[in-house]
C-alpha positions in Angstrom: 0.0 -0.1 -0.3 3.0 2.6 0.9 4.6 1.5 -2.7 1.1 2.1 -4.2 0.6 5.7 -2.3 4.5 6.7 -3.4 3.1 5.9 -7.5 0.4 7.7 -7.2 1.9 10.7 -5.9 4.4 10.5 -8.5 1.8 10.2 -11.0 -0.1 13.7 -9.7 3.2 15.7 -9.8 4.2 14.5 -13.1 0.9 15.5 -14.2 1.1 18.5 -12.5 4.4 19.6 -14.0 3.1 18.3 -17.6 0.1 20.6 -17.0 2.0 23.6 -16.1 1.5 23.4 -12.1 5.4 23.0 -11.4 6.5 25.9 -13.7 6.3 29.5 -13.1 8.6 32.2 -12.2 11.2 30.2 -10.0 12.0 33.8 -8.5 8.4 34.6 -7.5 7.1 31.5 -6.9 3.8 32.5 -9.1 2.6 30.1 -11.8 2.8 31.0 -15.3 -0.4 31.9 -17.0 -1.5 29.0 -19.4 -1.5 29.5 -22.7 -4.8 31.2 -24.5 -4.4 30.2 -28.4 -6.2 33.2 -30.5 -6.5 33.5 -33.9 -7.5 37.3 -35.8 -8.7 36.9 -39.3 -7.8 39.0 -42.2 -8.2 39.0 -45.6 -6.3 37.9 -48.9 -2.4 39.8 -48.9 -2.5 42.6 -51.2 -4.9 44.6 -49.7 -4.8 47.1 -45.8 -6.5 44.1 -44.0 -3.8 42.1 -44.1 -1.5 43.7 -43.0 -3.3 45.9 -40.6 -4.8 42.6 -38.8 -1.1 41.2 -38.2 0.1 44.4 -37.0 -2.9 43.7 -34.5 -2.1 40.4 -33.6 1.4 40.8 -32.8 1.0 43.1 -30.5 -1.4 41.0 -29.1 1.5 38.7 -28.5 4.0 41.3 -27.7 1.8 42.7 -24.6 -0.2 39.5 -23.7 2.5 37.7 -21.6 1.0 38.2 -18.8 -2.3 36.7 -20.1 -0.5 33.8 -21.9 -1.7 34.7 -25.0 -0.3 33.2 -28.0 -2.0 35.3 -31.1 -2.1 34.2 -35.1 -3.0 35.9 -37.7 -5.0 33.9 -40.5 -5.5 35.1 -44.2 -9.0 34.6 -45.1 -10.9 35.9 -48.2 -12.1 38.4 -45.9 -14.9 40.1 -44.4 -18.0 37.5 -45.3 -15.9 34.6 -44.2 -14.4 36.2 -41.1 -17.7 36.5 -39.9 -18.9 33.2 -40.6 -15.8 31.6 -39.1 -16.5 34.1 -36.0 -19.8 32.6 -35.6 -18.7 29.0 -35.7 -15.9 29.8 -33.4 -13.2 29.2 -35.6 -11.9 32.5 -35.0 -11.6 34.4 -31.9 -11.2 37.8 -33.6 -11.5 39.7 -36.8 -11.0 42.2 -39.4 -14.2 43.5 -41.1 -15.3 46.2 -42.9 -17.8 47.9 -41.5 -21.0 47.9 -44.3 -20.6 44.0 -44.9 -20.8 43.5 -40.8 -24.0 46.2 -41.0 -25.4 43.9 -43.2 -24.6 40.2 -41.6 -25.9 41.6 -37.6 -29.2 42.4 -39.4 -29.6 39.2 -41.4 -29.7 41.2 -44.2 -29.0 41.7 -48.2 -27.8 38.0 -48.8 -27.1 36.4 -45.3 -29.2 33.6 -44.0 -29.9 35.0 -40.6 -28.8 38.0 -38.5 -25.1 37.0 -37.0 -24.3 37.8 -33.8 -21.2 40.2 -34.2 -19.8 42.7 -32.0 -17.4 45.7 -32.4 -14.0 45.6 -30.3 -13.0 48.9 -31.7 -13.4 51.0 -35.0 -10.1 51.4 -37.4 -9.3 53.5 -40.4 -11.5 54.5 -42.7 -11.6 52.3 -45.7 -11.4 54.6 -48.6 -11.9 52.6 -52.0 -12.8 54.0 -54.9 -13.0 53.0 -59.4 -9.5 54.1 -60.6 -9.0 53.8 -64.5 -6.0 54.0 -66.6 -5.8 57.8 -68.2 -6.9 58.2 -71.5 -9.2 54.9 -71.4 -12.6 56.6 -71.7 -14.2 56.1 -68.5 -14.3 59.2 -67.1 -17.0 58.6 -64.5 -18.8 56.0 -63.0 -21.7 56.3 -65.8 -19.0 55.1 -68.3 -18.6 51.9 -66.5 -21.6 50.8 -68.3 -21.0 48.1 -71.5 -17.2 47.9 -70.4 -15.5 44.9 -68.0 -15.2 46.4 -64.5 -13.0 44.9 -61.4 -15.1 44.7 -58.2 -13.1 42.7 -55.4 -12.5 39.7 -54.8 -15.3 36.7 -54.8 -16.2 36.5 -51.6 -15.0 39.7 -49.7 -18.4 41.1 -49.9 -17.7 44.2 -51.9 -21.1 44.0 -53.1 -22.3 45.1 -50.0 -21.1 49.1 -50.5 -20.4 48.7 -54.1 -23.3 47.9 -54.9 -25.4 50.8 -52.8 -23.0 52.7 -54.0 -23.6 51.9 -57.9 -27.2 52.5 -57.1 -26.9 55.9 -56.0 -25.4 56.6 -59.5 -28.0 55.3 -61.4 -26.2 52.2 -62.4 -26.3 48.1 -61.3 -23.9 45.2 -61.7 -25.6 44.6 -64.7 -25.1 47.6 -67.1 -21.5 46.0 -67.3 -19.1 42.7 -66.8 -17.9 42.4 -63.3 -14.7 41.0 -63.1 -13.2 39.6 -59.2 -9.7 39.5 -58.2 -8.0 40.8 -55.4 -6.8 44.5 -54.4 -2.9 43.0 -56.3 -4.8 41.3 -59.1 -7.2 44.7 -59.8 -3.8 46.1 -60.9 -3.1 43.7 -63.1 -6.1 44.1 -64.6 -5.8 47.5 -65.8 -2.2 47.0 -66.4 -3.2 44.4 -69.2 -6.0 46.0 -70.4 -8.1 43.1 -68.8 -10.7 45.6 -67.5 -11.3 49.3 -68.2 -11.8 50.3 -64.6 -10.9 48.7 -61.2 -12.5 49.2 -57.6 -9.8 49.4 -54.9 -8.8 50.7 -51.6 -8.7 50.7 -47.9 -6.6 52.7 -45.3 -5.0 55.8 -46.7 -2.2 55.0 -48.7 -3.3 51.6 -50.0 -0.8 49.8 -51.6 -2.8 48.4 -54.8 -3.6 52.0 -55.6 0.4 53.1 -55.3 1.5 50.1 -57.3 -1.1 50.9 -60.0 0.4 54.7 -60.5 3.4 54.0 -60.0 3.5 51.5 -62.9 1.0 53.8 -65.3 -1.4 57.3 -65.4 -4.4 56.9 -63.4 -7.6 58.6 -63.3 -9.5 58.7 -59.9 -13.0 58.9 -61.0 -15.2 60.6 -59.1 -18.1 60.6 -56.7 -21.4 62.4 -57.6 -21.8 65.1 -55.1 -25.6 63.9 -55.3 -25.0 60.5 -54.8 -22.4 61.1 -51.9 -25.1 62.6 -50.2 -27.5 60.3 -50.6 -25.4 57.8 -49.0 -23.9 59.3 -46.3 -28.2 59.9 -45.7 -29.0 56.6 -45.4 -26.0 54.7 -44.1 -24.0 55.2 -41.0 -21.2 53.5 -42.4 -20.7 55.8 -45.6 -18.9 58.8 -44.6 -17.5 61.7 -46.8 -13.4 61.5 -46.5 -10.5 63.4 -48.4 -7.5 61.7 -49.8 -4.8 64.4 -49.5 -2.9 65.2 -52.8 0.2 63.9 -53.7 -1.1 60.6 -51.9 -0.3 59.4 -55.0 1.4 59.6 -57.8 0.0 61.9 -60.5 -3.1 63.1 -58.0 -2.0 66.6 -57.6 -5.5 67.7 -56.2 -7.3 66.3 -53.2 -9.6 63.4 -54.3 -13.1 64.0 -52.2 -14.1 60.6 -51.9 -16.1 58.0 -49.7 -15.4 55.7 -46.2 -16.9 53.2 -47.6 -16.8 51.1 -44.9 -14.3 51.4 -41.8 -12.4 48.4 -41.0 -12.8 47.6 -37.6 -11.9 45.0 -35.2 -14.9 42.3 -34.8 -15.7 39.7 -32.4 -18.7 37.6 -31.6 -21.0 38.3 -28.9 -20.4 35.0 -27.3 -16.9 35.8 -26.8 -15.6 36.5 -22.7 -16.1 39.6 -21.5 -12.8 39.4 -19.9 -11.0 38.2 -22.7 -12.5 41.4 -24.8 -12.0 43.8 -22.0 -7.8 42.9 -21.7 -7.5 42.5 -25.8 -9.3 46.2 -26.0 -6.8 47.8 -23.2 -3.9 46.4 -24.5 -4.5 47.6 -27.9 -5.8 51.1 -26.8 -2.4 51.5 -24.5 0.1 50.0 -27.1 -1.4 51.7 -29.8 2.2 53.7 -30.6 3.3 50.1 -31.5 0.6 49.3 -33.6 1.2 52.4 -35.4 4.9 51.5 -35.7 3.7 48.4 -37.9 1.1 49.9 -40.2 0.4 54.1 -39.8 -3.7 53.0 -39.9 -3.2 52.1 -36.4 -3.5 56.0 -36.0 -6.8 55.7 -35.8 -6.8 53.9 -32.6 -7.8 57.2 -30.9 -10.3 58.4 -28.3 -12.6 60.2 -31.4 -12.7 57.4 -33.9 -11.8 53.9 -31.8 -15.5 54.3 -30.7 -17.4 55.5 -33.5 -20.9 54.4 -34.3 -20.6 52.3 -38.0 -24.3 50.3 -37.0 -22.5 47.4 -35.0 -22.9 46.9 -31.3 -20.2 46.8 -29.3 -18.9 44.5 -27.2 -19.4 44.7 -23.5 -15.8 44.4 -22.8 -15.2 47.3 -24.6 -17.7 49.4 -23.6 -16.4 48.3 -20.1 -12.6 49.6 -21.0 -13.5 52.8 -22.6 -16.2 53.8 -19.9 -13.3 53.2 -17.5 -11.0 55.4 -19.6 -13.5 57.8 -20.5 -14.5 57.9 -24.1 -17.6 56.2 -24.1 -20.2 58.2 -25.6 
C-alpha cells in the first residue's frame, strides 16, 4: 500500500508539471499563465486588412505575456468568411468592413440569418474608389456601362458597399461585366487592359493604388456629389473622406471620396467579456506600437475608436472605454 501510495503521488506530481502546475517564475514563485491561443482573421495579401490585422496580432502577442496569449493572424477571403468563422468559433477576432458587418448583424442583403457580431474597436477609414488608366474613356461612374470592371475578390463582400454606391449613381452590376480579383490582381487587370476600371482602396495610402499609379497614369473616377449625400444620409457606415493631394503619383489635387465602411475589429457576442476587455485595453494602451507597424494604427484614438458604424460594441470593449472616459 505504501508503494502504491508513492506511485500515485509521483503520477500526480508528473501530471502537475505536464499541465504547468510545477512551472512558473522560479524567483517569485508565481505560476505562469496558461497559454491562450487566439486567431485573428484578416483578408488576402495585397490589401490593408492583411497588414493591419497582422499588426494587431503582433501587438497582442508582444504585450500579452501576462495573459499567456499566443496569437496568430490568418489570411482569409475577407469579411464574409471572417464573420461566418467567428460565428462558428473558428476565429476569436477578425477584421471586417463595417458595411458588410452592418448587413450581417441584421440578416439582410443575402445573409441567411442575423449574425451576433460585436465591435471591439473602429479602425481606419476604408477609402475606396474606381480607378482607370488615363485616356481609357472611363471618366465617370456612368462610363462603366458596357465595360469590364473589377469589383473586388470573390466572397469578400465588396457588393455590400459597391452595390449601394452604384445604385446611388443610377447603375447596377447588370450594366457592366463584373470581374473578381484581389487588390493586387486588380492592378494587373488594368495594367494589361483586361478591365477598363477597378474598384480598390483601404487605409490611405493603399498599396494597390500606389502600385497602379507607379506603373501608369491613373484617373481617379469621381463620385457625384448628390449621390455621396444620398449614401451618407441613408447608411451610417458611409461618410465623406478626402485623400490628400500627392498621396499617389499623378494625383495633384485632393480627391473628395468616401469611406465606404471603415475597417473594424470584431468578435462574436459569445466571446468572454474579460478577454475582450483585456484585448481592447492592450491594443489601446499600446497603440503607438501598432502605428510602428502600420500607419492605420493612428485610427486607434479617442475620437475614432468608439465611432458608431452600425454594429453594437462588445460589453468588454464598452467597459474599458467607459473606464477611460471616452465612451459616448
